[in-house]
Structures are given as structure tokens and as C-alpha cells.
SERO-4910 file (N, C-alpha, C, O; in steps of 0.05 Angstrom, whole numbers):
BEGIN
 pado doro    nc1    nc2    nc3   cac1   cac2   cac3    cc1    cc2    cc3    oc1    oc2    oc3
  Unk    A   -217    -11    345   -199      5    328   -210     34    329   -233     39    322
  Unk    A   -193     52    336   -201     80    338   -206     92    310   -193     84    291
  Unk    A   -225    111    309   -231    125    285   -228    155    290   -241    165    308
  Unk    A   -211    168    275   -207    197    278   -218    211    253   -212    204    231
  Unk    A   -234    232    258   -244    249    236   -227    274    236   -226    288    256
  Unk    A   -213    280    214   -195    302    213   -203    323    192   -216    316    172
  Unk    A   -196    348    197   -202    369    178   -188    394    186   -184    399    210
  Unk    A   -180    410    167   -165    435    173   -183    456    186   -174    474    200
  Unk    A   -209    454    181   -229    472    193   -251    454    204   -254    431    197
  Unk    A   -268    466    222   -291    452    232   -309    443    209   -320    421    210
  Unk    A   -312    461    189   -330    455    167   -320    431    151   -336    413    144
  Unk    A   -294    430    146   -283    407    131   -285    382    147   -290    360    136
  Unk    A   -280    384    173   -282    360    190   -311    350    190   -316    326    188
  Unk    A   -330    369    192   -358    361    192   -367    349    166   -382    329    166
  Unk    A   -358    360    144   -365    349    118   -353    322    113   -366    304    102
  Unk    A   -328    317    123   -316    291    121   -332    270    137   -338    248    127
  Unk    A   -340    277    161   -356    259    178   -383    254    165   -393    231    165
  Unk    A   -395    274    154   -421    271    141   -419    252    117   -436    235    113
  Unk    A   -398    255    101   -394    238     78   -390    209     87   -401    190     74
  Unk    A   -375    204    108   -371    177    118   -397    165    127   -403    142    121
  Unk    A   -413    180    141   -439    170    151   -458    165    128   -474    146    129
  Unk    A   -457    181    107   -474    176     84   -467    150     70   -484    135     61
  Unk    A   -441    144     70   -432    119     58   -443     95     74   -453     76     62
  Unk    A   -442     97    101   -453     76    117   -484     74    114   -494     51    112
  Unk    A   -497     96    114   -526     96    110   -534     83     83   -553     67     82
  Unk    A   -520     90     63   -526     79     36   -522     48     37   -539     34     26
  Unk    A   -501     39     50   -497     10     52   -519     -4     68   -526    -26     63
  Unk    A   -529     10     88   -550     -1    105   -578      2     93   -597     -8    104
  Unk    A   -579     15     70   -605     16     55   -620     42     59   -644     42     55
  Unk    A   -606     64     66   -620     89     71   -608    111     53   -585    110     44
  Unk    A   -625    131     47   -617    153     30   -630    179     40   -644    179     60
  Unk    A   -624    200     26   -637    226     32   -632    236     60   -650    245     74
  Unk    A   -606    234     68   -598    242     95   -592    272     94   -575    281     79
  Unk    A   -606    288    110   -603    317    111   -598    326    140   -616    333    154
  Unk    A   -572    324    148   -567    329    176   -562    358    183   -555    375    166
  Unk    A   -567    364    209   -556    389    221   -529    382    232   -526    360    245
  Unk    A   -509    399    229   -482    394    238   -476    412    262   -480    437    260
  Unk    A   -467    401    283   -461    416    307   -432    412    315   -422    389    314
  Unk    A   -418    434    322   -390    432    329   -387    441    358   -398    462    366
  Unk    A   -372    426    374   -365    434    401   -336    428    406   -328    405    411
  Unk    A   -319    448    403   -290    443    404   -281    425    382   -285    431    358
  Unk    A   -270    402    389   -260    382    369   -282    362    362   -276    343    347
  Unk    A   -306    364    374   -327    345    370   -346    353    348   -351    376    344
  Unk    A   -356    333    334   -375    337    312   -400    320    317   -397    296    322
  Unk    A   -423    332    315   -449    317    318   -465    321    293   -468    343    283
  Unk    A   -477    299    283   -495    301    260   -523    290    270   -525    269    282
  Unk    A   -543    306    264   -570    298    272   -589    302    249   -589    324    236
  Unk    A   -606    283    243   -626    286    222   -640    259    216   -637    240    232
  Unk    A   -655    259    195   -670    235    187   -661    226    159   -653    242    143
  Unk    A   -664    200    154   -659    189    128   -683    172    120   -700    166    137
  Unk    A   -684    163     95   -706    147     85   -697    119     76   -676    116     64
  Unk    A   -713     99     83   -709     72     73   -712     73     42   -732     83     32
  Unk    A   -692     61     28   -693     63     -1   -717     48    -13   -727     56    -34
  Unk    A   -726     27      0   -748     11    -10   -775     19      1   -793     25    -13
  Unk    A   -777     19     28   -802     25     41   -808     55     44   -831     62     50
  Unk    A   -788     71     40   -790    100     44   -798    108     73   -808    129     78
  Unk    A   -793     89     91   -797     96    120   -773    111    131   -751    107    121
  Unk    A   -778    127    150   -758    145    161   -742    131    183   -751    113    197
  Unk    A   -717    140    186   -700    131    208   -688    156    221   -676    173    207
  Unk    A   -690    159    247   -679    182    261   -649    175    267   -643    154    278
  Unk    A   -632    194    260   -603    188    262   -589    209    279   -596    233    279
  Unk    A   -570    199    294   -551    217    308   -524    204    308   -520    181    316
  Unk    A   -504    218    297   -477    208    294   -458    226    308   -459    251    305
  Unk    A   -440    215    324   -421    231    340   -392    223    334   -385    199    335
  Unk    A   -375    243    329   -347    239    327   -334    254    350   -327    278    348
  Unk    A   -330    240    372   -318    251    396   -292    237    403   -287    215    394
  Unk    A   -277    249    420   -252    237    429   -257    213    448   -244    193    447
  Unk    A   -277    217    466   -283    196    486   -309    182    480   -326    192    465
  Unk    A   -312    157    492   -337    143    488   -361    158    497   -359    174    516
  Unk    A   -384    154    485   -408    168    491   -421    156    516   -424    131    518
  Unk    A   -430    173    535   -443    164    559   -473    160    556   -483    162    534
  Unk    A   -486    156    578   -515    149    578   -532    173    572   -554    170    560
  Unk    A   -524    198    579   -541    221    576   -548    226    547   -572    230    541
  Unk    A   -529    227    528   -537    231    500   -555    209    489   -573    215    473
  Unk    A   -551    185    498   -569    163    489   -597    166    501   -617    161    487
  Unk    A   -598    174    526   -625    179    538   -640    201    523   -664    198    518
  Unk    A   -626    223    517   -638    245    502   -648    236    475   -670    242    466
  Unk    A   -631    220    461   -638    210    434   -662    192    436   -681    195    420
  Unk    A   -662    174    455   -685    156    457   -711    170    464   -732    163    456
  Unk    A   -708    192    480   -732    208    486   -744    221    461   -768    221    457
  Unk    A   -727    231    444   -736    243    419   -748    221    401   -769    225    389
  Unk    A   -735    198    400   -745    176    383   -773    167    393   -791    162    377
  Unk    A   -776    164    419   -802    156    431   -824    176    424   -846    168    418
  Unk    A   -817    201    427   -837    222    421   -846    221    392   -870    222    386
  Unk    A   -826    219    374   -833    218    345   -847    192    338   -864    192    320
  Unk    A   -840    170    351   -853    145    345   -883    145    354   -899    130    343
  Unk    A   -890    162    373   -918    164    382   -935    175    359   -959    170    358
  Unk    A   -922    190    341   -937    200    318   -931    184    292   -947    185    273
  Unk    A   -909    170    292   -901    154    269   -889    128    278   -865    125    281
  Unk    A   -906    107    283   -898     82    295   -877     67    278   -863     49    289
  Unk    A   -875     73    253   -855     58    236   -827     70    238   -808     58    228
  Unk    A   -824     93    252   -798    106    254   -779     89    271   -786     78    291
  Unk    A   -754     87    261   -733     73    276   -711     92    282   -710    115    272
  Unk    A   -692     84    299   -670    101    307   -643     88    302   -640     64    304
  Unk    A   -623    105    295   -596     96    290   -577    116    304   -577    140    297
  Unk    A   -561    106    322   -543    123    337   -515    111    333   -510     89    341
  Unk    A   -497    127    321   -470    117    316   -449    135    330   -452    159    330
  Unk    A   -429    122    342   -407    137    355   -380    126    346   -375    102    348
  Unk    A   -364    143    334   -338    134    324   -319    128    347   -298    115    343
  Unk    A   -326    135    372   -309    129    395   -322    109    413   -311    103    435
  Unk    A   -344     97    405   -358     76    421   -375     87    443   -381    111    444
  Unk    A   -383     71    462   -401     78    484   -389     68    510   -374     49    511
  Unk    A   -395     83    532   -387     74    558   -403     50    567   -424     44    556
  Unk    A   -392     36    586   -406     13    597   -432     21    610   -452      6    608
  Unk    A   -433     44    623   -457     54    635   -479     59    614   -502     53    619
  Unk    A   -471     70    591   -491     75    570   -503     49    560   -527     47    555
  Unk    A   -486     29    556   -496      4    546   -513    -11    567   -533    -24    559
  Unk    A   -506     -8    592   -523    -19    613   -551     -6    613   -571    -19    618
  Unk    A   -551     20    608   -577     35    607   -594     24    585   -618     20    589
  Unk    A   -583     19    562   -598      7    540   -609    -20    547   -632    -26    542
  Unk    A   -592    -37    560   -600    -64    567   -622    -64    589   -640    -81    588
  Unk    A   -619    -46    608   -636    -48    632   -661    -31    630   -682    -38    641
  Unk    A   -660     -8    617   -682     11    617   -700     10    593   -723     19    595
  Unk    A   -691     -3    572   -708     -4    547   -721    -31    545   -710    -52    553
  Unk    A   -746    -31    536   -760    -56    532   -750    -70    507   -736    -57    491
  Unk    A   -755    -95    503   -747   -109    479   -757    -95    454   -742    -95    434
  Unk    A   -781    -85    454   -792    -70    431   -775    -45    426   -769    -38    403
  Unk    A   -769    -31    447   -753     -6    444   -726    -13    432   -717      1    413
  Unk    A   -713    -34    442   -686    -42    431   -688    -51    402   -669    -47    387
  Unk    A   -710    -63    395   -714    -72    367   -715    -49    348   -707    -52    325
  Unk    A   -724    -26    357   -727     -2    340   -704     17    342   -704     38    330
  Unk    A   -683     10    357   -660     27    361   -635     11    355   -630    -10    366
  Unk    A   -619     21    336   -594      7    329   -570     25    338   -570     49    331
  Unk    A   -551     13    351   -527     27    359   -503     17    342   -501     -7    337
  Unk    A   -486     36    334   -461     29    320   -438     40    336   -435     65    338
  Unk    A   -421     23    347   -397     33    359   -374     33    339   -378     27    316
  Unk    A   -350     40    348   -327     42    329   -321     15    316   -314     14    293
  Unk    A   -324     -7    332   -319    -33    320   -339    -40    299   -333    -52    278
  Unk    A   -365    -33    304   -386    -38    284   -380    -22    258   -384    -32    236
  Unk    A   -371      3    262   -365     20    238   -342      8    222   -344      7    198
  Unk    A   -322     -2    236   -299    -14    222   -308    -39    207   -300    -43    184
  Unk    A   -325    -55    219   -336    -79    205   -351    -71    180   -347    -83    159
  Unk    A   -368    -51    182   -383    -42    158   -364    -31    137   -368    -36    113
  Unk    A   -344    -16    144   -325     -5    125   -310    -27    111   -304    -25     87
  Unk    A   -305    -49    125   -291    -72    113   -310    -86     93   -302    -94     72
  Unk    A   -335    -89    102   -355   -102     85   -360    -86     59   -363    -97     38
  Unk    A   -361    -60     62   -365    -42     39   -342    -44     19   -346    -41     -5
  Unk    A   -318    -49     30   -295    -50     13   -277    -26     14   -259    -22     -2
  Unk    A   -283     -8     34   -266     16     36   -239     10     50   -221     26     48
  Unk    A   -237    -13     63   -212    -20     76   -209    -51     77   -228    -66     75
  Unk    A   -184    -59     79   -178    -87     81   -185    -98    109   -188    -82    128
  Unk    A   -187   -123    111   -191   -135    138   -166   -131    155   -144   -126    144
  Unk    A   -169   -134    181   -146   -130    199   -125   -151    194   -101   -145    196
  Unk    A   -133   -175    187   -114   -196    181    -97   -190    157    -73   -194    156
  Unk    A   -110   -180    136    -96   -172    112    -78   -148    116    -56   -146    104
  Unk    A    -87   -129    132    -70   -106    139    -45   -115    154    -23   -106    149
  Unk    A    -49   -134    173    -26   -145    188     -6   -157    168     18   -151    170
  Unk    A    -15   -173    150      2   -186    130     16   -166    113     40   -168    108
  Unk    A      1   -146    104     12   -125     86     34   -109    100     56   -105     89
  Unk    A     29   -100    125     48    -83    139     73    -99    147     95    -89    146
  Unk    A     69   -124    155     92   -141    163    110   -148    139    133   -155    143
  Unk    A     99   -146    115    114   -150     91    132   -127     84    152   -130     69
  Unk    A    126   -103     96    142    -79     88    159    -68    111    175    -50    106
  Unk    A    156    -78    135    173    -70    157    175    -92    178    156   -106    184
  Unk    A    200    -96    189    203   -117    209    197   -107    237    197   -122    256
  Unk    A    191    -81    240    185    -69    266    159    -81    278    141    -88    263
  Unk    A    158    -83    304    134    -92    317    111    -72    313    115    -48    312
  Unk    A     87    -83    310     64    -66    305     52    -56    331     47    -71    350
  Unk    A     47    -30    333     33    -18    355      4    -12    349     -9    -27    335
  Unk    A     -5     11    359    -33     18    354    -38     23    325    -21     34    311
  Unk    A    -62     16    316    -70     21    288    -97     35    290   -115     27    305
  Unk    A   -101     56    274   -127     70    274   -133     81    247   -116     84    229
  Unk    A   -159     87    243   -169     99    218   -169    129    221   -176    140    241
  Unk    A   -161    142    200   -166    171    198   -183    175    173   -179    164    152
  Unk    A   -204    192    176   -221    199    153   -221    229    151   -227    243    170
  Unk    A   -214    239    127   -213    267    122   -223    272     94   -234    254     80
  Unk    A   -221    297     85   -232    305     59   -222    287     36   -237    281     17
  Unk    A   -198    277     38   -186    260     17   -195    231     18   -190    215      0
  Unk    A   -209    223     40   -219    196     43   -209    182     67   -201    194     87
  Unk    A   -208    155     66   -201    138     88   -172    128     86   -163    120     65
  Unk    A   -158    130    109   -130    121    110   -125    106    136   -139    110    156
  Unk    A   -105     89    136    -97     73    159    -71     83    170    -51     85    155
  Unk    A    -70     90    196    -45     98    209    -36     74    226    -51     64    243
  Unk    A    -11     65    221      0     44    236     25     54    252     44     62    240
  Unk    A     23     53    279     46     60    295     65     36    297     56     13    299
  Unk    A     91     41    296    111     20    297    128     23    322    136     45    329
  Unk    A    135      1    334    148      1    360    178     -4    358    187    -20    343
  Unk    A    193     11    375    221      6    379    225      4    409    220     24    423
  Unk    A    235    -18    419    238    -22    447    211    -22    462    210    -14    485
  Unk    A    190    -30    448    164    -32    460    149     -5    461    126     -4    471
  Unk    A    160     16    450    147     42    451    143     53    422    160     47    405
  Unk    A    121     68    417    117     79    390    140     98    383    147    115    398
  Unk    A    151     93    359    174    110    351    172    118    322    181    140    314
  Unk    A    159    101    305    156    107    277    126    103    269    110     93    285
  Unk    A    120    111    245     93    106    235     93    104    205    111    115    191
  Unk    A     73     90    194     68     89    165     38     95    161     22     90    178
  Unk    A     32    106    138      4    112    131     -3     98    105     12    101     85
  Unk    A    -24     83    105    -33     68     82    -61     76     74    -76     87     90
  Unk    A    -68     71     49    -96     73     41   -112     50     53   -100     31     63
  Unk    A   -138     52     51   -154     30     61   -149      3     47   -154    -18     58
  Unk    A   -138      5     22   -132    -19      7   -104    -29     11    -95    -48     -2
  Unk    A    -89    -16     30    -62    -26     37    -40    -14     20    -17    -23     23
  Unk    A    -45      6      3    -24     19    -12    -12     42      4    -26     53     21
  Unk    A     13     49     -2     25     71     12     11     97      5      5    102    -18
  Unk    A      5    113     26     -8    139     21     11    158      7     35    157     11
  Unk    A      0    175    -10     16    195    -24     28    215     -3     16    219     18
  Unk    A     50    226    -10     64    244      9     47    268     17     49    277     40
  Unk    A     32    278     -1     15    301      6     -6    293     27    -13    309     44
  Unk    A    -16    269     25    -35    259     45    -21    255     72    -31    263     92
  Unk    A      3    243     71     18    240     95     23    266    109     20    269    134
  Unk    A     30    286     94     36    313    105     11    325    118     13    337    139
  Unk    A    -12    322    104    -36    333    115    -45    319    141    -53    332    160
  Unk    A    -42    293    141    -49    278    166    -30    285    188    -39    288    211
  Unk    A     -5    287    182     15    295    202     10    322    214     14    326    238
  Unk    A      0    340    198     -7    367    207    -31    367    226    -32    383    245
  Unk    A    -50    348    221    -75    349    236    -76    329    260    -92    333    278
  Unk    A    -58    309    260    -60    288    280    -37    292    300    -14    286    294
  Unk    A    -44    301    324    -23    306    345     -8    281    353     15    283    362
  Unk    A    -20    258    350     -7    233    359     20    229    344     38    217    355
  Unk    A     21    238    319     44    231    302     67    251    304     89    246    293
  Unk    A     63    274    317     82    295    315    109    289    329    129    300    321
  Unk    A    108    271    348    133    264    362    146    238    351    166    229    361
  Unk    A    134    227    329    143    203    318    157    208    291    154    229    279
  Unk    A    172    188    282    187    191    257    172    176    235    165    153    237
  Unk    A    167    191    213    153    179    190    172    161    175    194    170    168
  Unk    A    164    137    170    180    119    153    169    121    125    146    112    119
  Unk    A    184    133    107    175    135     79    184    110     65    208    107     58
  Unk    A    165     91     61    172     65     49    181     68     21    197     51     11
  Unk    A    172     88      7    181     93    -21    211    100    -21    226     90    -38
  Unk    A    219    117     -2    248    124     -1    264    100      9    287     96     -1
  Unk    A    254     85     28    268     60     36    274     42     12    296     32      9
  Unk    A    254     39     -5    258     22    -29    278     35    -48    295     21    -60
  Unk    A    276     61    -52    295     75    -70    324     72    -60    342     66    -76
  Unk    A    328     75    -33    355     73    -22    365     44    -26    388     40    -34
  Unk    A    348     25    -21    356     -3    -24    363     -9    -53    383    -22    -59
  Unk    A    346      0    -72    352     -4   -100    378      9   -108    393     -2   -125
  Unk    A    384     32    -97    409     46   -103    434     30    -96    454     31   -108
  Unk    A    431     14    -74    453     -2    -64    455    -30    -76    474    -45    -71
  Unk    A    435    -38    -92    435    -65   -103    457    -70   -124    461    -92   -132
  Unk    A    471    -48   -133    493    -52   -150    518    -62   -135    539    -67   -146
  Unk    A    515    -63   -108    535    -74    -89    560    -56    -87    581    -65    -77
  Unk    A    558    -31    -95    579    -13    -90    575      2    -64    553      5    -55
  Unk    A    597     12    -52    595     28    -28    589     57    -35    601     68    -53
  Unk    A    570     68    -20    561     96    -25    557    111      1    550     99     21
  Unk    A    561    137      0    554    154     22    525    162     20    512    160     -1
  Unk    A    514    171     43    486    180     42    483    203     23    462    206      9
  Unk    A    503    221     21    501    243      2    500    234    -27    485    244    -43
  Unk    A    516    213    -33    515    202    -60    487    190    -66    477    194    -88
  Unk    A    477    175    -47    450    163    -51    429    184    -54    411    182    -71
  Unk    A    431    206    -38    411    228    -39    411    240    -67    390    245    -78
  Unk    A    435    244    -78    436    255   -105    426    236   -126    413    244   -146
  Unk    A    432    210   -122    424    190   -142    394    186   -143    383    182   -165
  Unk    A    380    187   -120    351    182   -120    335    207   -118    310    206   -117
  Unk    A    348    230   -117    335    257   -116    316    259    -91    294    269    -94
  Unk    A    326    251    -68    312    255    -43    329    270    -24    354    271    -27
  Unk    A    317    283     -4    332    299     15    351    282     32    347    259     36
  Unk    A    373    296     42    392    282     59    378    272     84    384    250     94
  Unk    A    360    288     95    346    280    120    330    255    116    331    236    132
  Unk    A    314    254     94    298    230     89    316    206     83    309    183     92
  Unk    A    338    210     70    356    187     65    369    177     90    373    153     93
  Unk    A    376    196    108    387    187    134    368    170    150    375    149    161
  Unk    A    342    179    151    322    163    165    320    135    152    318    115    167
  Unk    A    320    134    126    318    108    112    342     91    118    339     67    122
  Unk    A    365    102    118    390     87    123    389     76    151    397     53    156
  Unk    A    381     93    171    380     83    198    361     60    201    366     40    215
  Unk    A    338     62    187    318     40    188    330     14    176    327     -7    187
  Unk    A    343     17    153    354     -6    139    378    -18    154    383    -42    153
  Unk    A    392     -1    169    416    -11    183    408    -23    210    416    -46    216
  Unk    A    394     -8    226    390    -16    254    365    -34    258    365    -51    276
  Unk    A    344    -31    242    320    -46    246    316    -69    227    304    -89    233
  Unk    A    326    -65    202    322    -87    183    348   -103    178    346   -125    168
  Unk    A    371    -92    186    396   -107    183    404   -112    155    418   -132    149
  Unk    A    396    -95    137    401   -100    108    427    -87     99    441    -97     81
  Unk    A    436    -65    112    460    -52    103    480    -51    126    473    -52    150
  Unk    A    506    -48    118    528    -47    137    545    -23    130    542    -10    109
  Unk    A    564    -16    148    584      4    141    602     -6    119    607    -29    116
  Unk    A    610     13    102    628      6     80    656     -2     90    664      6    112
  Unk    A    670    -17     74    697    -26     81    719     -7     72    740     -5     84
  Unk    A    714      7     50    735     22     37    734     52     43    755     65     46
  Unk    A    710     64     45    708     93     48    693     99     74    672     89     79
  Unk    A    705    116     90    693    125    115    666    138    110    664    156     93
  Unk    A    646    130    125    619    142    122    603    130    100    580    138     95
  Unk    A    614    110     86    598     96     65    583     72     76    588     63     98
  Unk    A    564     63     61    548     40     69    546     21     45    551     28     22
  Unk    A    537     -4     51    535    -24     30    514    -45     39    507    -46     62
  Unk    A    505    -60     20    487    -82     25    501   -105     38    523   -113     30
  Unk    A    489   -117     59    500   -141     71    497   -164     52    477   -167     39
  Unk    A    518   -180     50    518   -202     30    512   -229     41    521   -249     30
  Unk    A    497   -231     63    491   -258     74    464   -268     66    448   -253     54
  Unk    A    458   -293     72    433   -306     65    409   -293     78    389   -289     65
  Unk    A    412   -286    103    389   -274    118    381   -248    104    357   -242    102
  Unk    A    401   -232     96    394   -207     82    380   -213     55    361   -199     49
  Unk    A    389   -233     41    376   -240     16    347   -247     21    329   -239      5
  Unk    A    342   -262     42    315   -270     48    297   -246     55    274   -244     47
  Unk    A    309   -227     70    294   -202     76    288   -186     51    267   -175     48
  Unk    A    308   -185     33    304   -170      8    283   -183    -10    266   -169    -22
  Unk    A    283   -210    -11    262   -224    -27    235   -217    -16    216   -212    -31
  Unk    A    232   -218     11    207   -211     23    199   -182     18    176   -176     12
  Unk    A    218   -164     19    213   -136     15    203   -130    -13    185   -113    -17
  Unk    A    215   -144    -33    209   -138    -61    188   -156    -73    180   -153    -96
  Unk    A    178   -176    -57    159   -195    -68    134   -182    -79    122   -192    -99
  Unk    A    125   -160    -67    100   -147    -76    106   -120    -88     88   -104    -92
  Unk    A    131   -114    -94    139    -88   -103    138    -86   -134    141   -106   -148
  Unk    A    133    -62   -144    133    -58   -173    162    -60   -183    166    -63   -208
  Unk    A    182    -60   -165    210    -61   -174    221    -89   -170    246    -92   -168
  Unk    A    204   -110   -168    215   -137   -162    233   -147   -185    252   -162   -180
  Unk    A    227   -139   -210    243   -149   -232    271   -135   -232    291   -147   -239
  Unk    A    271   -110   -224    297    -96   -222    314   -109   -200    338   -111   -203
  Unk    A    300   -117   -178    315   -130   -157    325   -157   -167    349   -164   -162
  Unk    A    309   -173   -180    317   -200   -189    340   -199   -210    355   -218   -212
  Unk    A    343   -177   -224    364   -175   -244    388   -159   -233    405   -151   -249
  Unk    A    389   -154   -207    409   -136   -196    436   -151   -191    437   -176   -192
  Unk    A    457   -136   -187    483   -147   -181    482   -162   -154    497   -182   -151
  Unk    A    465   -154   -136    462   -167   -110    454   -197   -114    466   -214   -102
  Unk    A    435   -201   -131    426   -229   -136    449   -245   -148    454   -268   -141
  Unk    A    464   -233   -167    486   -247   -180    507   -256   -159    516   -278   -160
  Unk    A    514   -238   -141    535   -244   -121    525   -264   -101    539   -284    -96
  Unk    A    503   -259    -88    494   -275    -66    484   -302    -75    490   -323    -63
  Unk    A    468   -303    -97    457   -328   -106    479   -346   -117    478   -371   -113
  Unk    A    498   -335   -131    519   -351   -143    538   -364   -123    552   -383   -129
  Unk    A    540   -353    -99    559   -364    -79    544   -376    -55    539   -399    -54
  Unk    A    539   -358    -36    528   -368    -10    501   -381    -13    496   -401      1
  Unk    A    484   -371    -30    457   -381    -32    457   -410    -42    442   -427    -32
  Unk    A    474   -416    -62    475   -443    -73    486   -462    -52    476   -484    -49
  Unk    A    506   -453    -37    517   -470    -16    495   -475      6    492   -497     16
  Unk    A    480   -454     12    458   -456     31    438   -477     22    429   -494     38
  Unk    A    429   -475     -3    409   -494    -13    420   -522    -13    406   -541     -6
  Unk    A    446   -525    -21    458   -551    -21    459   -563      7    453   -587     11
  Unk    A    466   -547     27    467   -557     54    440   -563     65    435   -582     79
  Unk    A    421   -545     58    393   -548     68    381   -574     59    367   -588     74
  Unk    A    386   -582     34    374   -606     23    394   -629     20    389   -649      7
  Unk    A    418   -625     33    438   -646     33    446   -655      5    447   -679     -2
  Unk    A    451   -635    -12    459   -641    -39    489   -638    -42    501   -619    -31
  Unk    A    501   -656    -56    530   -654    -62    533   -644    -91    529   -659   -110
  Unk    A    538   -618    -94    539   -606   -121    568   -601   -129    584   -590   -114
  Unk    A    575   -609   -154    602   -603   -164    601   -575   -176    580   -563   -178
  Unk    A    624   -565   -184    626   -537   -195    608   -533   -219    596   -512   -222
  Unk    A    607   -553   -237    590   -551   -261    561   -548   -254    546   -533   -266
  Unk    A    552   -564   -235    524   -563   -226    518   -536   -213    496   -526   -218
  Unk    A    536   -525   -198    532   -499   -186    529   -477   -207    512   -459   -204
  Unk    A    544   -479   -228    542   -459   -249    516   -460   -264    505   -440   -272
  Unk    A    505   -485   -267    480   -487   -282    456   -483   -264    433   -485   -273
***
């Protein structure tokens, strides 16, 4: 899983990366990290020492936030420094972390050129190791829970998923596929909640990957759906006024609900209007959509439930379980 460190300036990007590494060091049992920060283009390097919280022994640290995996040369340089310092301080250990991982050549160098004692005193953290630690710390959900959470809020196929860490903290970017290609995206907190719009806007400004994609605002999707649960036909302009969202955002939401989720249809009476589909499959999608929503009680008491449950749904349940229900039983 890719990890991107973002910031509006080099300094903010460096500070965000430093804060993330301090969190990891604290979890690993180290404190008093005082790094030098180096910037090279879009790359950030942190170099310094930290102290074991219990033994007060030092650990030499180098952390890199680069676009590409780290090769053997930086590791060789780091190990040379570690070996020199260990000649004066045998208890010194080394920690080298890369948010983009390591090349195969670099890992082969560690395996082939370092003695077992050398490897025992040097710990490497690649991007997968960092993700594991962040999950253990509780800064983010497991991949399995993220899968479940995201699939509960959109029927689109899941594409690449990656972490962004910036001044505001840790967030998850999930790309969504249409026709097998990235077309939409959603941004969540590490705990699986929808990111605030100000956070979305900041990440969109800083992350080039997202600029050609369409943001799905799940909050607006839910507002549009709730607006239509009275089962009346409405135009996008009417919905926009009712939920106080822009026409553009409402159009994106309507397209998602119509073409990808199959929840709404064209209206029957007014040209350009839309309405909720009244079939069983739509009801099942809506139940799934609102099962974890703060608006689930509003959904359950909606006109949509009255119409669909009282007619098609009861017949569906009767057929499914081979029940012969008379009219009085259907009413109760």
C-alpha cells in the first residue's frame, strides 16, 4: 500500500513526515528524536538519533519519503555510518524506514553483504511494515475492514488504495473503477469515516493522481437519496435547492445513483425529473446504504418504505419462504 506525504510547502511536508515517524518511534519504544530534515525536490529525508525509553540506548535513524523505492546506495551509506558509530558505541542500533519500500537489489545487498550480527542490529521498515504498524497503533482500520466499509457505501469496483499523511493527519484515498479504469475516488479517515470537505479539497490540491478523477461526495449522495425518499418526482434544480448543494455536485450524485447504483430512474410525469426506483433490488441497495448511516431512522420511516414494503416486498417475502398470505395477514 503506497504512502504519500503531502504538504503545501516543503516545510509542512517535512513536519508531517517527522510527526508520522515520531508516532512510529514512540510505538516501537523510542523517544527524544531530533532529526535533521533534508529536501530534494519532492523527496524528504529525516536523519537523527532517538533514545530507548527504558534502556536509554541510542538508535540511529534514517527515514525517507520518496516517490520510488530506495536502492542499495542509501542503505550502504547508512550502514557505513552505523558501523562507524557502533565501533565507539557497541549498543547502538539502526532503523531505516522508507515510505516507498526498497528495491530488490537493496534487499539482496542486506541479505548477502551483511553478517547475521549486522542484520540483528539493523531494522528496515518498508511501506507494508509501516502500514502494519499504523494499523496496530490504531491510526487506521485493517484492510479487510476498509474493504467492508467502502463496499457498504459504493457498488463501484475498488481500484488502488493508498495512505496520505499531511498536517491534518492520516487519510485513506480509495480509487473507484468504471469499466476497469480509475474514474472516481473517495477519501476516508483512518477510522473509515468520510473525510471533511476541507480535507478533501486540500488533498485534491496536493495529489496529482486525483485531478483527472471525479470526487464522489458520499454526504451529497445520501442527501440526494433522502430528498427522493418521499417518492415524488424532482428535477436536479429542485433537489439542489432542497438540500442546499450546488447543481454540479447534485448532477454528479444523480449520475452515480442512476448509472452505477441503479437507485433512481427518469421521472414519468415531468421531463428532466428523477425518482426512486420502486423495486425490491433497489430497496435492498437502500437498506445496505443506510444500515450504518446516521439517517437510518429517517430512511426507515420514509414514504419509500411504506410503498415498497407494503406491496412488492411482502409478496417477495411470501414467495421466498413459500407463504400463502391473505390480505389481512399482509396488512399486519
